C-alpha positions in Angstrom: 43.3 -41.3 15.8 47.1 -41.6 15.9 48.2 -43.9 18.7 50.8 -42.8 21.2 52.9 -45.9 20.4 53.5 -44.6 16.9 55.8 -42.0 18.5 58.1 -44.8 19.5 58.5 -45.7 15.9 58.7 -42.2 14.5 60.0 -38.8 15.6 57.9 -36.3 17.6 58.0 -34.1 14.5 56.4 -36.9 12.3 53.8 -37.5 15.0 52.8 -33.9 15.1 52.9 -33.4 11.3 50.7 -36.5 10.8 48.3 -35.3 13.6 48.0 -32.0 11.7 47.7 -33.6 8.3 44.9 -36.0 9.4 43.0 -33.3 11.3 43.5 -34.6 14.8 45.2 -31.3 15.5 43.0 -28.7 13.9 43.9 -25.5 11.9 44.1 -22.6 14.2 44.7 -24.8 17.3 47.3 -23.6 19.8 50.2 -25.9 20.5 52.0 -25.8 23.9 55.2 -27.6 24.7 54.0 -28.7 28.1 50.6 -30.0 26.9 52.1 -31.9 23.9 54.9 -33.4 26.0 52.4 -34.7 28.5 50.1 -36.1 25.9 52.9 -37.8 23.9 54.9 -38.9 26.9 58.2 -37.2 26.1 60.2 -34.4 27.5 59.7 -30.8 26.3 63.0 -30.7 24.4 62.0 -32.9 21.4 58.6 -31.2 21.3 60.3 -27.8 21.1 62.5 -29.0 18.3 59.6 -30.4 16.4 57.6 -27.2 16.7 60.6 -25.3 15.5 60.8 -27.5 12.4 57.1 -27.1 11.7 57.5 -23.3 12.0 60.4 -23.4 9.5 58.2 -25.3 7.1 55.3 -22.8 7.5 52.9 -25.3 9.1 52.7 -23.5 12.4 53.3 -19.9 13.2 54.2 -18.0 16.3 51.8 -15.2 17.1 52.8 -12.6 19.8 50.9 -13.0 23.0 49.0 -16.0 21.5 51.6 -18.7 21.2 52.2 -21.2 18.5 49.2 -22.0 16.2 48.6 -24.4 13.3 48.2 -22.4 10.1 44.9 -22.1 8.4 45.3 -22.4 4.7 43.0 -19.9 2.9 41.5 -20.5 -0.5 44.0 -18.0 -1.9 47.0 -19.7 -0.4 45.9 -23.2 -1.6 45.4 -21.8 -5.1 48.9 -20.4 -5.1 50.3 -23.7 -3.8 48.6 -25.7 -6.5 49.7 -23.2 -9.2 53.3 -23.9 -8.3 52.8 -27.7 -7.9 51.2 -27.9 -11.4 54.3 -26.3 -13.0 56.8 -28.4 -11.0 55.1 -31.7 -11.5 54.5 -31.0 -15.2 58.2 -30.4 -15.6 59.1 -33.5 -13.6 56.9 -35.7 -15.8 58.4 -34.2 -19.0 61.9 -34.8 -17.8 61.2 -38.4 -16.7 59.6 -39.2 -20.0 62.6 -37.8 -21.9 65.0 -39.8 -19.7 62.9 -42.9 -20.3 64.1 -45.0 -17.4 62.2 -48.4 -17.1 63.4 -48.8 -13.5 61.9 -45.5 -12.5 58.6 -46.3 -14.2 58.5 -49.7 -12.4 59.1 -47.8 -9.1 56.1 -45.6 -9.7 54.0 -48.6 -10.7 54.8 -50.4 -7.4 53.5 -47.4 -5.5 50.2 -47.5 -7.5 49.8 -51.2 -6.6 50.1 -50.2 -2.9 47.7 -47.4 -3.4 45.1 -49.7 -4.9 45.3 -52.0 -1.8 44.7 -49.0 0.5 41.9 -47.7 -1.6 40.1 -51.0 -1.3 40.6 -50.9 2.4 39.3 -47.2 2.4 42.4 -46.1 4.3 42.6 -42.5 3.3 45.4 -41.6 5.6 47.8 -44.3 4.3 46.6 -43.5 0.8 47.6 -39.9 1.3 51.0 -41.0 2.5 51.6 -43.2 -0.6 50.3 -40.4 -2.8 52.9 -38.0 -1.3 55.6 -40.7 -1.9 54.5 -41.1 -5.5 54.9 -37.4 -6.3 58.2 -37.0 -4.4 59.5 -40.1 -6.3 58.4 -38.5 -9.6 60.4 -35.4 -8.7 63.4 -37.4 -7.7 63.3 -39.5 -10.9 63.2 -36.3 -13.0 66.9 -36.0 -12.5 66.6 -32.3 -11.6 68.0 -31.9 -8.1 66.6 -28.3 -7.7 63.1 -29.5 -8.7 63.3 -32.3 -6.2 64.5 -29.9 -3.4 61.6 -27.5 -4.1 59.0 -30.3 -4.1 60.4 -31.7 -0.9 60.0 -28.2 0.7 56.5 -27.8 -0.6 55.3 -31.3 0.1 54.7 -30.7 3.8 52.1 -28.1 3.0 50.8 -30.0 0.0 50.4 -33.0 2.3 48.0 -31.0 4.5 45.5 -30.9 1.6 46.0 -34.5 0.3 43.8 -36.2 2.9 41.1 -33.6 2.2 41.3 -34.1 -1.5 41.3 -37.9 -1.3 38.4 -38.0 1.1 35.9 -36.8 -1.5 33.6 -39.6 -2.8 35.2 -41.5 -5.7 38.4 -39.5 -5.6 40.8 -42.3 -4.4 40.1 -44.5 -7.4 40.0 -41.6 -9.8 43.4 -40.5 -8.4 44.9 -43.9 -9.0 43.5 -44.0 -12.5 45.1 -40.6 -13.2 48.4 -41.9 -11.9 48.2 -44.9 -14.3 47.6 -42.5 -17.2 50.6 -40.5 -16.1 52.8 -43.5 -16.1 51.6 -44.6 -19.5 52.3 -41.0 -20.8 55.8 -41.1 -19.3 56.4 -44.6 -20.7 55.6 -43.3 -24.2 58.6 -41.1 -24.1 56.6 -38.0 -25.2 57.7 -35.3 -22.8 55.0 -32.8 -23.9 52.2 -35.4 -23.5 53.5 -36.5 -20.1 53.6 -32.9 -18.9 50.0 -32.2 -20.0 48.8 -35.4 -18.2 50.6 -34.4 -15.0 49.2 -30.9 -15.1 45.7 -32.2 -15.7 46.1 -34.5 -12.7 47.2 -31.6 -10.4 44.3 -29.5 -11.6 41.9 -32.3 -10.6 43.5 -32.6 -7.2 43.2 -28.9 -6.8 39.5 -28.9 -7.6 38.8 -31.6 -4.9 41.0 -29.9 -2.3 39.2 -26.6 -3.0 35.9 -28.3 -2.7 36.7 -29.7 0.7 38.2 -26.4 1.9 35.2 -24.3 0.9 32.8 -26.8 2.5 34.6 -26.3 5.8 34.8 -22.6 5.5 37.9 -20.5 4.5 
């Protein structure tokens, strides 16, 4: 469970997003400004602003006469999300391989080291956060500002599925192994090869996310 003291370190938006991502706030759950403000211990203004930002990102939706609810990602929507992610991350890996920047590769490798530590500790929530950082870093290092912007926009919704994907048995270590393969492919300088490895990784992530989604019902 996310502690209330975390809100002092982060914004109300980050608190709510993480609560949704980790399942503390469930899909379909109604959010009220007053209830959240009392629970978190803040005024209603920052809660209102956080809900507005979540709505802009498509994580919550306002339903007439029902209030604000957390979205429920259907199998169809998740499939569409991963279709786009596969194309974007494949392109990012290709571009980074062609740019061949040792500093960028080292930056990704350091994130893998952190991920391995969290995997040993079985800390799925922190592992999901590092995983998000890895993929956003990959987008940034591609050198394509439009690709980076789109990935940042999508990452909030992708992040909702990461904890689910990484919670399947054996997936955290498999995920890290795939990231290492991706770094090796990028290091080779072969853009086409790096792109294929990145796409393969996203397809595997999609399979595990779908498995968790269907287990819980659509």
